[in-house]
N, C-alpha and C positions, 0 to 999 in steps of 0.2 A: 892393587887398586886402593885408592884413598878411601877413608871412611865416608867422606862427603859424597863421593860418586856412588858408593854402595847404597846410601840412604835415598838417593834421588829416584831410584827405580820405583820403590813403593809409593813415593809422593806423586810421581807421574801417573802411575796406575790409578791412584785415588782421584786425581784431577780428571782423568779421562772418564772414570766411572760417574763422577758427579756431573760432568758435562753431558754425558749420555742421558742422565736422568732429567736434566733441564730440557734437553732437546725433545725427549719423549713427552714431557709435560706440555711443551709448546705445541707439539703435534696433536695432542689430545684436547687442547683447550678449545672451547667453542669459538666460532667466528664472531667478530664484533657485530652487534646488532645494527641493522640498517635503520636509518631514520624513518619514522612513520609519516607518511604524507596524508593529506586530506582524502585523496582518492582511495587510500587503504581502509578508511573508516566507513562504517555503514551510515548512510544518510539518516538524519533524524527529522521527524515531522515537526513543522512549526505550529505551535499551539494556536487555536482560534482565540479571538478576544473573549475574555471572561466577563460575564455579567451584562453584556449588551443585549438589547431586545431581540436582535436577529438570531442569537444563539440560544434563547430560551426554548425549553422543550426538548433539547438534545440530552439524551442520556449520556453517561460517560463513554459507553461503547460507540454510540452514534456519533458523538463528537470526535472520537478517535478515528472512526472510519472516514469522516470528512477530512481530517488532518492528513490521514494516510493517502487519500486520493489527491490532495493538493501536493503532497510530496512527490507522487508519481508524475503529476502534470508538470510541476516546476523543475524536477530533476530526473527526467526519464532515463538518461544514460546511467546515472547512479542507481536508479531503481532496478535497472537491468541486472545488476549484481545480486540484488535481493532475490529476484525471480530465478536467477541461475542457480541459486542454492536452495530452491524450494524443495519440500519433501517429495518423496517418490510416489505420492498419490496421483501424480499426473503423468501422462505419457511423455517420454523424453522428447519426442518430435514436437509436441505442443509447447513444451518449455523452451526449446530452442527457437521456435518460431516467435514466441512472445519476447524472448530476449532480443532477437534480431529487430523486431518492431520497435522496442524501446530504444535501442541503440541508434536508430535512424530518426526517431521521433523528435522534432524540435520542442523546446520547452514552451509551456503555455502558462498564462496567468492562473493564479489560484482561484478557486470558487469561493464566493462569499456565502455565508450561511443565510438562510431565509426562513423566517418563522412560518410563513404560509406553506412553503414546500415541505417543511418538517411535519406540519399537520397532515398534509396529503399523504406522506409516507407512513405516518403513524396510523392513519385510518386503515391502510391495507395490512400493516404488520399486526395490529391488534385483532383485526378481523380474521386473518389466517391463523393466528395463534389459537383461536377458539375453534374455527372450522376445520383446520388442517389442510386447507386448499393450497394451490400453487398458482402461479401466473400473476396477472395484473388485475385480478378482481372480477367479481360477478355479482349479479343481483343487487345492483345499485352501488357497488363498490368498484366499478370500472375506473380506469385512470381519468378519462374525461369528466366523469361524474364527480370524482373527488376534487379535481382541479376547479370545477365550477363551484363546488361547495365552499372551497376556501378562497374563492374570488381571484384565482390565477388566470388572467386573461391575456390573449395576444402572445406575440413572440413565438418561441419554439420551446418545446418541452420534451422530456424523455424520462424513462424510469428503468432502473435496473434492480434486480432482486437476487440476493444470494441466499442459498440454503446450505445448512450443514456446518458452516464455519462459526466459531465462537470468539475469534480475535479480529481486531481491525486489520491486521496484516493479512490474515488468512482470507478475509472477505475481499480485500482489494486484489490480492494475488489471484484469487479465483476469477474476479472480473477480468483481469488482464490476460490470463492464460485462456480463459473462456472456452473450455473444452466442449465439444459437441454443440456449439451454437453456430448456426449458419452465418457466415460473414463476420464472426466475432462481434456480434451486435453490442454486447455489454461493454467491451473494450472501446468500440467505436464511439459509444456515447460518452464514456469518461474522457476521451481525448478529442472531443468535438470543440473546436475553438470558439464556436458561437455560444456555448453555454458559459454563463458567468455567475450563476447562483445555484445553490443546492440545499436540500434538506435531507435528513436521514432519520430512520427509526429502526431499532433492533429489538427483538424479543426472542424468548425461548419458545419451542414448540414441543408437542408431545412426541412427534416423529421428526426425523431429519435434523435434529439438533437445533442450532440457532438459525435465525433468519434476520437479514438486514435489507431494508428497502432504501434506495437512494433516488430521490427525484431531482431532476435537473431542469433549468430553464435559462433562457436568454432573451433579452429585449422585452422583459415583462412590463406590463402596465401596472401602475400603482393601484392600490385598493380604491374602489369607487369608480373604476372604469365601467364602460357600458356593459351591463350584465347580459345583454342580448347577444354579445359577441361570443361565438363558440370558442372553446379552448383549442389550442393547436393539437393536431393529431399526434398520437404516440409515435416516437421515433425509435 
């Protein structure tokens, strides 16, 4: 056997060993990352205009709640992904029902902030922060009385109240899942296409954690309308 052929054996073995290491490395290498599409990203609320008269009186949390509501109204299918990953504080069947609703809900225009509606909401929020009550008010703080006080006349109006949540997303997800509310009344109000304005107020409570009030209206008359006209009934 020639010396050249004798040396070829170890070289071939070395080449095979190196080739095996390369193949093993390729097999264990992670797959190439797939491109991220817009649908993979969580939707982001569009900020309300800063410094305009209609937005005055909104606390940072109340402003964020209105922005979050507008996100759900304008991008319901995208917001369904947010609700689908909500914490386990809600019954799974309620979450699934809310996701199905959002997936079939057509987009709606955003709600414009309104200074008078924010005042109506703030009256209830501050009143219940002191008294610890729940609902839409009593003893002169009823919804129609507050509307009249702030000269919100005509059109249609509605009010939704959240208890226990301290973040804008938590408030809106609670409204949308709407557990234990007959007819999902809070959600129905948020996705009523006749509403075009809203105000909000949030405050802390001694019990039940945070509280947020959102008042909605559509086809409102301007201030100075006939004061004898009764406000629209609560929806």
